NUFIZA-965096 format. One record per residue (C-alpha): x, y negated, z. Coordinates in pm, whole numbers, padded with zeros to 5 digits, always signed. Example, Ala and Ser with C-alpha at 12.3 -4.5 7.8 and 13.67 -1.06 7.14 Angstrom:
+01230+00450+00780/+01367+00106+00714/
//
This chain:
+00018-00005-00016/+00071-00392-00089/-00036-00632+00173/+00123-01039+00112/+00002-01278+00348/+00049-01647+00278/-00036-01898+00559/+00029-02239+00490/-00055-02447+00827/+00154-02768+00765/-00008-03088+00653/+00231-03254+00406/+00300-03592+00414/+00250-03619+00047/+00172-03334-00230/+00075-02962-00149/+00254-02630-00149/+00053-02361-00314/+00072-02055-00016/+00029-01754-00273/+00197-01829-00643/+00232-01566-00872/+00331-01636-01283/+00476-01372-01525/+00482-01091-01278/+00345-00731-01181/+00213-00625-00873/+00138-00223-00881/+00088+00028-00669/-00012+00434-00686/-00237+00569-00399/-00262+00287-00208/-00398-00054-00215/-00330-00427-00261/-00420-00722-00018/-00373-01078-00103/-00452-01294+00193/-00384-01677+00170/-00468-01985+00337/-00420-02358+00251/-00309-02624+00505/-00501-02962+00543/-00356-03204+00273/-00328-03570+00229/-00398-03768-00062/-00511-03636-00384/-00406-03268-00484/-00585-02998-00707/-00312-02708-00648/-00481-02369-00583/-00455-02155-00269/-00386-01841-00488/-00246-01890-00795/-00201-01591-01019/-00083-01677-01429/-00007-01462-01698/-00020-01180-01429/-00060-00770-01378/-00197-00643-01056/-00296-00283-01050/-00387+00027-00817/-00402+00396-00920/-00554+00649-00723/-00809+00868-00720/-01236+00840-00622/-01205+00990-00295/-00975+00698-00168/-01210+00412-00307/-01154+00153-00018/-00804+00248+00042/-00640+00200-00306/-00828-00111-00348/-00742-00449-00439/-00890-00722-00244/-00788-01077-00301/-00948-01358-00022/-00840-01721-00050/-00947-01981+00200/-00952-02362+00124/-00896-02590+00474/-01034-02957+00464/-00861-03190+00296/-00760-03003-00001/-00943-03076-00335/-00793-02775-00492/-00943-02426-00601/-00944-02181-00365/-00841-01915-00627/-00751-01968-00987/-00637-01690-01224/-00521-01749-01550/-00413-01509-01828/-00388-01229-01585/-00547-00877-01540/-00655-00673-01243/-00740-00349-01291/-00778-00056-01069/-00865+00352-01097/-01144+00470-00929/-01130+00191-00681/-01278-00116-00568/-01227-00511-00669/-01289-00778-00446/-01187-01129-00484/-01329-01416-00232/-01249-01742-00261/-01386-02052-00021/-01258-02392-00104/-01327-02743+00106/-01358-02911-00192/-01381-02876-00577/-01415-02533-00707/-01440-02172-00548/-01290-02002-00799/-01180-02036-01139/-01092-01695-01423/-00933-01827-01727/-00848-01572-02002/-00848-01304-01756/-00984-00954-01722/-01141-00777-01432/-01202-00430-01422/-01236-00118-01221/-01247+00208-01446/-01451+00517-01377/-01597+00478-00992/-01472+00140-00899/-01702-00120-00788/-01593-00516-00908/-01710-00797-00655/-01623-01195-00739/-01751-01424-00438/-01703-01808-00497/-01821-02081-00254/-01725-02446-00187/-01833-02746+00012/-01825-02981-00305/-01877-02880-00671/-01878-02490-00874/-01863-02165-00692/-01738-01962-00945/-01652-02046-01299/-01541-01807-01556/-01393-01874-01922/-01310-01637-02170/-01324-01377-01909/-01379-00984-01869/-01561-00876-01596/-01613-00512-01578/-01680-00162-01393/-01676+00212-01540/-01960+00349-01337/-02048+00138-01033/-02158-00227-00957/-02038-00576-01093/-02131-00844-00884/-02059-01200-00920/-02183-01457-00644/-02151-01821-00667/-02236-02084-00433/-02162-02457-00483/-02348-02782-00465/-02318-02850-00885/-02331-02515-01008/-02317-02160-00803/-02202-01973-01147/-02070-02110-01477/-01943-01883-01750/-01857-01971-02096/-01773-01719-02346/-01750-01429-02101/-01841-01074-02077/-01997-00882-01785/-02045-00484-01831/-02133-00153-01626/-02154+00182-01775/-02478+00241-01883/-02572+00541-01691/-02483+00370-01318/-02573+00119-01114/-02614-00255-01209/-02486-00608-01296/-02563-00869-01067/-02478-01235-01118/-02583-01480-00830/-02592-01872-00822/-02682-02100-00538/-02707-02463-00526/-02699-02627-00226/-02783-03005-00232/-02516-03189-00020/-02735-03282+00253/-02824-02913+00317/-02481-02786+00371/-02367-02673+00687/-02165-02932+00873/-01871-02664+00930/-01810-02637+00561/
//
């Protein structure tokens, strides 16, 4: 198994540090899951850097169906108050599993929860795929030329935002025709109704 934790608790005077950044890389495990967890620190000034940034990279976990939760890929990104960048941004990348689940969760203090561009997220055979993006100001999940697929289980994309919950352009969502379902949920919450803790 591979576990990567990044927690930026520092408040920079200016600028911003990306807690988790991967570019032109490959993260791969066999018979073990991949867990990526990142939190941003508070930020001063105008910043637009994501908490988790995965660019032109491949993340792959292979295993067997009896170890779906063990062999899963889990990415969690949380942007604390004051930072206006997306919690997670994936561009030109591929995240795949064999018989295991994929879960990406992004919670942003402001701007977009999750941006996925020109990226494939696919669990072949028995794994499910879940994308959840939430923001206190902006779009929950934005997908552009993305593919989100599962060989024989659920695909779930849920976005909660103040402008659009889910925004998808030129993107594909698919599951095997013989099992389960594809669920797309979009929630728009007016600013006046956002909880004070968000």
